[in-house]
Backbone as CSV, one residue per row, in Angstrom:
resi,resn,N_x,N_y,N_z,CA_x,CA_y,CA_z,C_x,C_y,C_z
1,MET,-14.668,17.361,14.238,-15.441,16.507,13.347,-14.607,16.222,12.100
2,TYR,-14.659,14.980,11.647,-13.913,14.575,10.459,-14.864,14.466,9.267
3,THR,-14.406,14.945,8.134,-15.142,14.806,6.887,-14.181,14.255,5.846
4,ALA,-14.544,13.167,5.196,-13.694,12.566,4.173,-14.199,12.972,2.799
5,ILE,-13.274,13.375,1.949,-13.603,13.768,0.575,-12.676,13.001,-0.353
6,LYS,-13.252,12.353,-1.341,-12.457,11.576,-2.277,-11.855,12.500,-3.332
7,GLY,-10.607,12.189,-3.702,-9.938,12.987,-4.708,-8.839,12.186,-5.380
8,ILE,-8.218,12.799,-6.368,-7.120,12.166,-7.104,-5.938,13.122,-7.091
9,TYR,-4.769,12.595,-6.721,-3.538,13.362,-6.751,-2.720,12.884,-7.935
10,GLU,-2.361,13.811,-8.820,-1.588,13.440,-10.002,-0.708,14.606,-10.410
11,ASN,0.582,14.321,-10.538,1.559,15.326,-10.982,1.504,16.606,-10.144
12,GLY,1.380,16.465,-8.821,1.397,17.622,-7.938,0.084,18.363,-7.815
13,VAL,-0.968,17.850,-8.415,-2.267,18.517,-8.370,-3.287,17.604,-7.700
14,LEU,-4.012,18.131,-6.718,-5.059,17.387,-6.032,-6.405,17.850,-6.569
15,THR,-7.175,16.917,-7.126,-8.489,17.220,-7.681,-9.538,16.490,-6.860
16,PHE,-10.466,17.244,-6.257,-11.524,16.629,-5.465,-12.606,16.082,-6.374
17,LEU,-13.118,14.893,-6.045,-14.178,14.271,-6.829,-15.552,14.537,-6.233
18,GLU,-15.587,15.207,-5.118,-16.835,15.548,-4.431,-16.777,17.019,-4.055
19,PRO,-17.928,17.623,-3.832,-17.891,19.031,-3.414,-17.291,19.164,-2.004
20,VAL,-16.511,20.219,-1.814,-15.896,20.492,-0.529,-16.910,21.226,0.345
21,PRO,-17.048,20.814,1.629,-18.007,21.509,2.487,-17.581,22.966,2.707
22,ASP,-18.531,23.797,3.067,-18.273,25.216,3.292,-17.493,25.381,4.597
23,VAL,-16.176,25.492,4.466,-15.296,25.590,5.622,-14.413,26.812,5.439
24,TYR,-14.312,27.659,6.481,-13.459,28.837,6.405,-11.989,28.442,6.525
25,LYS,-11.651,27.695,7.581,-10.284,27.270,7.794,-10.326,25.930,8.518
26,SER,-9.449,25.010,8.103,-9.458,23.685,8.716,-8.115,23.010,8.514
27,GLU,-7.729,22.150,9.465,-6.565,21.296,9.268,-6.958,20.202,8.287
28,VAL,-5.973,19.742,7.517,-6.243,18.739,6.485,-5.262,17.591,6.663
29,LEU,-5.751,16.373,6.537,-4.922,15.175,6.577,-5.093,14.460,5.246
30,VAL,-3.982,14.229,4.548,-4.028,13.580,3.238,-3.470,12.171,3.376
31,THR,-4.210,11.175,2.913,-3.786,9.785,2.938,-3.742,9.273,1.507
32,PHE,-2.578,8.756,1.101,-2.446,8.209,-0.246,-2.750,6.718,-0.189
33,LEU,-3.707,6.247,-0.972,-4.146,4.866,-0.929,-3.442,3.970,-1.934
34,SER,-2.907,4.521,-2.993,-2.254,3.674,-3.990,-0.751,3.735,-3.821
35,GLU,-0.071,2.689,-4.269,1.375,2.614,-4.153,2.033,3.279,-5.347
36,LYS,3.341,3.524,-5.188,4.112,4.051,-6.313,4.135,3.015,-7.430
37,GLN,4.317,3.488,-8.635,4.456,2.565,-9.756,5.737,1.774,-9.577
38,PRO,5.721,0.487,-9.922,6.933,-0.314,-9.753,8.067,0.235,-10.611
39,SER,9.268,0.185,-10.081,10.419,0.682,-10.826,10.795,-0.315,-11.911
40,SER,11.312,0.211,-12.996,11.620,-0.658,-14.131,13.077,-1.087,-14.170
41,SER,13.958,-0.332,-13.514,15.369,-0.698,-13.574,15.836,-1.241,-12.226
42,PRO,16.805,-2.140,-12.226,17.306,-2.710,-10.974,17.910,-1.666,-10.038
43,GLN,18.428,-0.551,-10.568,19.017,0.475,-9.727,17.955,1.183,-8.889
44,ASP,16.705,1.274,-9.380,15.625,1.950,-8.670,14.935,1.044,-7.670
45,ARG,15.241,-0.241,-7.697,14.549,-1.205,-6.851,14.899,-0.982,-5.387
46,VAL,13.917,-1.086,-4.514,14.128,-0.957,-3.083,14.708,-2.266,-2.567
47,PRO,15.736,-2.230,-1.723,16.337,-3.462,-1.214,15.328,-4.295,-0.440
48,GLY,15.468,-5.593,-0.520,14.590,-6.487,0.233,13.855,-7.436,-0.682
49,GLY,13.029,-8.267,-0.108,12.270,-9.232,-0.878,13.134,-10.398,-1.302
50,LEU,12.552,-11.286,-2.044,13.263,-12.487,-2.456,14.302,-12.230,-3.545
51,LEU,14.211,-11.101,-4.210,15.171,-10.818,-5.274,16.594,-10.695,-4.740
52,ARG,16.758,-10.332,-3.478,18.103,-10.201,-2.929,18.786,-11.557,-2.786
53,LEU,18.033,-12.656,-2.907,18.604,-13.990,-2.798,19.013,-14.560,-4.150
54,ASP,18.866,-13.779,-5.198,19.204,-14.240,-6.551,20.656,-14.706,-6.661
55,HIS,21.554,-14.074,-5.935,22.970,-14.435,-6.041,23.248,-15.823,-5.457
56,LEU,22.291,-16.396,-4.738,22.472,-17.737,-4.161,21.941,-18.842,-5.063
57,LYS,21.355,-18.457,-6.176,20.761,-19.440,-7.080,21.813,-20.448,-7.549
58,GLY,21.526,-21.725,-7.398,22.417,-22.777,-7.831,23.471,-23.167,-6.805
59,LYS,23.571,-22.441,-5.710,24.543,-22.782,-4.672,23.904,-23.726,-3.667
60,THR,24.704,-24.589,-3.067,24.214,-25.516,-2.062,24.359,-24.886,-0.686
61,LEU,23.258,-24.823,0.048,23.281,-24.269,1.390,23.089,-25.406,2.381
62,SER,23.794,-25.345,3.495,23.647,-26.393,4.502,23.500,-25.774,5.881
63,LEU,22.770,-26.474,6.747,22.602,-26.061,8.127,23.379,-27.009,9.017
64,PRO,23.910,-26.544,10.127,24.614,-27.444,11.025,23.641,-28.455,11.637
65,ASP,24.163,-29.605,12.026,23.323,-30.664,12.587,22.637,-30.239,13.877
66,ASP,23.246,-29.343,14.651,22.658,-28.926,15.923,21.838,-27.635,15.801
67,PHE,21.361,-27.330,14.614,20.636,-26.077,14.377,19.414,-25.935,15.281
68,ASN,18.648,-27.006,15.484,17.416,-26.942,16.269,17.625,-27.242,17.753
69,ASP,18.838,-27.485,18.177,19.106,-27.763,19.588,18.930,-26.486,20.417
70,PRO,18.540,-26.645,21.694,18.384,-25.461,22.556,19.717,-24.730,22.730
71,LEU,19.630,-23.412,22.872,20.821,-22.594,23.054,21.210,-22.584,24.535
72,ASP,22.492,-22.713,24.829,22.962,-22.693,26.205,22.682,-21.358,26.880
73,ASP,22.690,-20.274,26.126,22.445,-18.941,26.693,21.023,-18.803,27.230
74,LEU,20.092,-19.576,26.723,18.690,-19.463,27.139,18.299,-20.528,28.167
75,GLU,19.261,-21.226,28.700,19.004,-22.336,29.629,18.225,-21.850,30.864
76,ASP,18.481,-20.642,31.336,17.784,-20.120,32.527,16.300,-19.881,32.287
77,TYR,15.907,-19.686,31.044,14.517,-19.367,30.727,13.682,-20.598,30.405
78,MET,14.285,-21.738,30.289,13.558,-22.947,29.904,13.223,-23.799,31.094
């Protein structure tokens, strides 16, 4: 049987906001619902997202004329 209890985790301490049922011993599953605070410095930033494209700002990008043409390697599947 599963019982959910709301609580707050802060600075390594878990504080329950509801009374805990009378349980002698039980397995516990903890799920964190909120995300980490956003990092303030570029060194702490996780790679990815649109920010990684910043170095392309102001550059001209072009696609080849045959970009949307079917690929010869996939000819057997079409």
